[in-house]
C-alpha positions in Angstrom: -31.2 32.7 -24.2 -28.4 30.9 -26.1 -24.8 30.9 -25.0 -23.8 33.0 -28.0 -26.4 35.6 -27.1 -25.3 35.5 -23.5 -21.7 36.0 -24.5 -22.6 38.9 -26.8 -24.6 40.6 -24.1 -21.8 40.0 -21.6 -19.3 41.5 -24.0 -21.4 44.7 -24.2 -21.3 44.9 -20.4 -17.6 44.1 -20.2 -18.2 40.9 -18.4 -15.8 37.9 -19.1 -17.5 34.5 -19.5 -14.9 31.8 -19.3 -14.9 29.0 -22.0 -16.2 25.6 -21.1 -13.8 23.7 -18.8 -12.0 26.9 -17.7 -13.4 26.8 -14.2 -12.7 23.1 -13.8 -9.1 23.5 -14.9 -8.6 26.5 -12.6 -10.1 24.7 -9.6 -8.2 21.4 -10.2 -7.5 19.7 -7.9 -10.2 20.6 -5.4 -10.3 17.2 -3.6 -8.0 14.2 -3.1 -6.6 12.3 -6.1 -6.6 8.5 -6.1 -3.9 6.5 -7.8 -5.0 2.9 -8.4 -2.3 0.3 -8.4 -3.4 -2.9 -10.2 -1.0 -5.0 -8.1 -0.4 -5.7 -4.4 1.5 -3.6 -2.0 5.3 -3.8 -1.7 6.1 -4.4 -5.4 7.8 -2.1 -7.9 4.6 -0.5 -9.3 3.4 0.2 -5.7 6.8 1.7 -4.9 6.6 4.1 -7.9 3.1 5.1 -7.0 3.9 5.9 -3.4 7.1 7.8 -4.3 5.5 10.1 -6.8 2.2 10.2 -5.0 3.7 11.7 -1.9 5.5 14.4 -4.0 2.4 15.0 -6.0 0.4 15.6 -2.8 3.0 18.2 -1.7 3.0 19.9 -5.1 -0.8 20.2 -5.5 -1.8 20.7 -1.9 -4.2 17.8 -1.9 -4.1 14.3 -0.5 -3.0 11.6 -3.0 -4.4 8.2 -2.0 -2.7 5.0 -3.2 -5.2 2.2 -3.6 -4.0 -1.3 -4.3 -6.5 -3.5 -6.2 -4.7 -6.7 -7.3 -6.4 -9.5 -9.2 -6.8 -11.0 -12.7 -3.5 -9.8 -14.0 -4.3 -6.2 -13.1 -7.4 -6.1 -15.2 -9.8 -5.6 -12.4 -8.2 -2.3 -11.3 -7.7 -1.1 -14.8 -11.3 -1.7 -15.7 -12.3 0.3 -12.6 -10.3 3.3 -13.8 -11.6 3.0 -17.4 -15.1 3.4 -16.0 -14.2 6.2 -13.6 -15.3 9.8 -14.1 -12.8 11.5 -16.5 -12.1 14.4 -14.1 -8.5 13.8 -13.1 -9.3 12.5 -9.7 -8.8 8.8 -10.5 -5.5 7.6 -12.1 -4.0 4.2 -12.7 -0.3 3.3 -12.4 0.2 1.1 -15.5 3.0 -1.3 -16.2 3.9 -3.9 -18.9 0.9 -6.0 -18.0 -1.3 -3.2 -19.5 0.0 -3.8 -23.0 0.3 -7.6 -22.7 -3.1 -8.6 -21.4 -5.0 -7.4 -24.5 -3.4 -10.4 -26.3 -4.2 -12.9 -23.6 -7.7 -12.0 -22.2 -11.0 -10.8 -23.4 -11.2 -7.5 -21.6 -14.1 -5.2 -20.7 -12.0 -2.2 -21.8 -9.7 -1.2 -24.5 -6.1 -0.7 -23.3 -5.6 2.2 -25.7 -8.9 3.9 -26.5 -10.2 3.9 -22.9 -7.3 5.8 -21.3 -5.6 9.2 -21.5 -1.9 8.7 -21.1 -0.2 11.2 -18.8 3.4 10.3 -18.7 5.9 7.4 -18.8 7.3 7.9 -15.3 10.2 5.4 -15.0 11.8 2.5 -16.8 13.5 -0.4 -14.9 16.1 -2.5 -16.6 15.4 -6.2 -17.2 18.4 -8.3 -16.2 19.2 -11.7 -17.6 20.6 -13.8 -14.7 21.7 -17.4 -14.2 22.6 -19.7 -11.3 26.3 -19.3 -10.5 26.8 -23.1 -11.1 25.9 -22.7 -14.8 29.2 -22.6 -16.8 28.5 -19.3 -18.6 29.8 -15.8 -18.2 27.9 -14.0 -21.0 24.7 -14.2 -22.9 26.5 -15.6 -25.9 27.8 -18.4 -23.8 24.3 -19.1 -22.4 22.8 -19.3 -25.9 25.7 -21.6 -27.0 25.0 -23.8 -24.0 21.2 -23.8 -24.9 22.1 -24.9 -28.5 24.3 -27.7 -27.2 21.6 -28.9 -24.7 18.3 -28.1 -26.4 15.4 -28.0 -24.0 17.5 -28.8 -20.9 17.9 -25.3 -19.6 15.0 -24.2 -17.4 13.8 -20.6 -17.4 11.6 -19.4 -14.6 8.9 -16.7 -14.9 6.2 -15.2 -12.8 3.5 -17.0 -14.8 2.2 -17.8 -18.2 1.9 -14.6 -20.3 4.0 -12.6 -17.9 6.7 -10.2 -19.0 9.3 -12.6 -17.8 7.7 -15.4 -19.9 7.4 -13.2 -23.0 11.0 -12.1 -22.7 12.0 -15.8 -23.0 9.7 -16.3 -26.0 11.1 -13.2 -27.8 14.6 -14.5 -27.1 13.7 -17.9 -28.5 12.1 -16.3 -31.6 15.1 -14.1 -32.3 17.8 -16.8 -31.7 16.2 -20.2 -32.4 17.3 -21.7 -29.1 15.2 -24.1 -27.2 14.9 -23.3 -23.5 12.1 -24.7 -21.3 9.7 -22.3 -19.6 8.9 -23.0 -16.0 6.0 -20.7 -14.8 5.6 -19.8 -11.1 2.9 -17.8 -9.3 4.9 -14.6 -9.0 8.5 -13.5 -9.3 9.6 -14.4 -5.8 9.0 -18.2 -5.9 10.8 -18.4 -9.2 13.7 -16.4 -7.9 13.9 -18.7 -4.9 14.2 -21.8 -7.1 16.7 -20.1 -9.3 18.9 -19.2 -6.3 18.5 -22.9 -5.1 19.6 -24.1 -8.5 16.4 -25.9 -9.4 16.1 -23.7 -12.5 18.8 -22.3 -14.7 18.0 -18.8 -15.7 15.5 -16.0 -15.8 15.1 -12.3 -16.6 13.5 -9.9 -14.2 13.8 -6.3 -13.1 16.9 -4.9 -11.6 15.0 -4.4 -8.4 14.3 -8.2 -8.1 17.7 -9.4 -9.4 20.6 -7.2 -8.5 20.5 -7.6 -4.8 21.0 -11.4 -5.4 23.7 -10.7 -7.9 25.5 -8.4 -5.5 25.3 -11.0 -2.8 26.8 -13.7 -5.2 23.7 -15.8 -5.3 23.1 -15.1 -9.0 25.2 -14.1 -12.0 24.1 -11.3 -14.3 24.8 -11.6 -18.0 23.1 -8.7 -19.7 20.4 -6.1 -19.5 17.5 -6.2 -22.0 17.0 -2.4 -22.5 17.9 -0.1 -25.3 20.9 1.2 -23.4 23.0 0.0 -20.5 21.5 0.5 -17.0 22.6 3.3 -14.8 22.6 1.0 -11.8 24.8 -1.6 -13.5 26.7 0.1 -16.3 29.2 -2.8 -16.5 26.5 -5.1 -18.0 26.2 -5.2 -21.8 22.8 -4.9 -23.4 21.3 -8.0 -25.1 21.8 -6.2 -28.4 25.4 -5.7 -27.6 25.6 -9.4 -26.8 24.7 -10.3 -30.4 20.9 -10.0 -30.7 20.4 -6.6 -32.4 16.9 -5.2 -32.0 16.1 -7.0 -28.7 14.7 -4.4 -26.3 12.6 -5.0 -23.2 12.2 -2.8 -20.1 9.9 -2.8 -17.2 8.1 0.6 -17.0 5.6 2.4 -14.9 3.3 5.1 -16.2 0.4 7.2 -15.1 -2.9 7.3 -17.0 -6.4 8.7 -16.6 -9.7 7.7 -18.0 -10.3 8.7 -21.7 -12.1 12.0 -21.9 -10.1 13.7 -19.1 -9.7 17.3 -20.1 -6.4 18.0 -21.9 -5.6 20.9 -19.6 -5.8 18.6 -16.6 -3.7 16.0 -18.3 -1.1 18.7 -19.2 -1.1 19.9 -15.6 -0.5 16.5 -14.2 2.2 15.8 -16.7 4.0 19.0 -15.8 3.8 18.2 -12.1 5.2 14.7 -12.6 8.1 16.1 -14.7 9.0 18.5 -11.9 8.7 15.8 -9.3 11.0 13.4 -11.3 13.6 16.2 -11.5 13.8 16.7 -7.7 17.3 15.5 -6.6 16.1 13.6 -3.5 13.5 11.6 -5.4 15.8 11.0 -8.4 18.5 9.7 -6.0 16.1 7.3 -4.3 14.8 6.0 -7.6 18.2 5.4 -9.2 19.4 3.6 -6.1 16.8 0.9 -6.6 17.1 0.8 -10.4 14.2 3.1 -11.4 15.3 5.5 -14.2 13.1 8.6 -14.3 11.7 9.5 -17.7 8.7 11.9 -17.8 7.7 11.5 -21.5 4.9 13.8 -22.7 1.4 12.3 -23.2 1.7 11.9 -27.0 5.0 10.1 -26.8 3.7 7.8 -24.1 0.6 7.1 -26.2 2.8 6.1 -29.1 4.9 3.9 -26.9 1.8 2.1 -25.6 0.5 1.4 -29.1 3.8 0.0 -30.2 4.1 -2.2 -27.1 0.6 -3.7 -27.7 1.5 -4.5 -31.3 4.9 -5.9 -30.3 3.5 -8.3 -27.6 0.5 -9.4 -29.6 2.9 -10.6 -32.2 5.0 -12.5 -29.7 1.9 -14.1 -28.1 0.5 -15.1 -31.4 3.7 -16.6 -32.8 4.6 -18.4 -29.6 1.1 -19.8 -29.4 0.6 -18.7 -25.7 -2.7 -19.5 -24.2 -4.0 -18.7 -20.7 -6.4 -21.3 -19.2 
């Protein structure tokens, strides 16, 4: 008997037959949820995942497991989630690497089509910092020094093709200055050499930079976001410093595999928004430089598409290659 016939027969008997997906949505979640972090434990993405994961577990009454799977610029973990069942039980905590790697690597997944965006959870200001011995007090002075000494200033990054590297390339493209890129294997070793004065400057998240700024080991010049940072409102934006249109932020967002039912995506988004509004979590996040967002899925999806396009242009014009 066809479903239409069954539905008609059921209607005659006064029986309600739920639409497809109804039972799944009503039961969700019926088992633990896994949030895959494409990077190692202890970093900013891991911190975000654990902060919201604990709250999500409390809200849904199910265990939320954080699974760290670093490697290959985060693509191993991301590919795993792309192939996971689209049932809302496997999520990935994405970050800028998700929109940069499509321009650098041949991937086994599509960064846009293979995922269902849930929400942009937080943004984290990128801060331009220099060694205190450098005779500059503003970004304008740094750029003037770079023009006076082309190629002499050294800018550290966490590696070729990293967000720190692309920030420098975008800065060079928009200003015409010549600053030498020095890649490291991670943010920490580059920061160590900057504090020691072996390199001149870098840009990195507020989480990585401001403790050193507050301790006097580094000098902050500007933040790279669209607006001033709540954690350091005294710092001007790069745009305010004379480079209009320059905008970069670290961000963390939750995504599910493509095909995840829209009612499950909507439920997760609603829970994340409520979590981000909780005063205790909001306070903990702001204290370390995380600025809660909670954008809806469609807005997050548009953001991801724009970021892929933006960074592909920078990679192409800067001629960046990953060996």
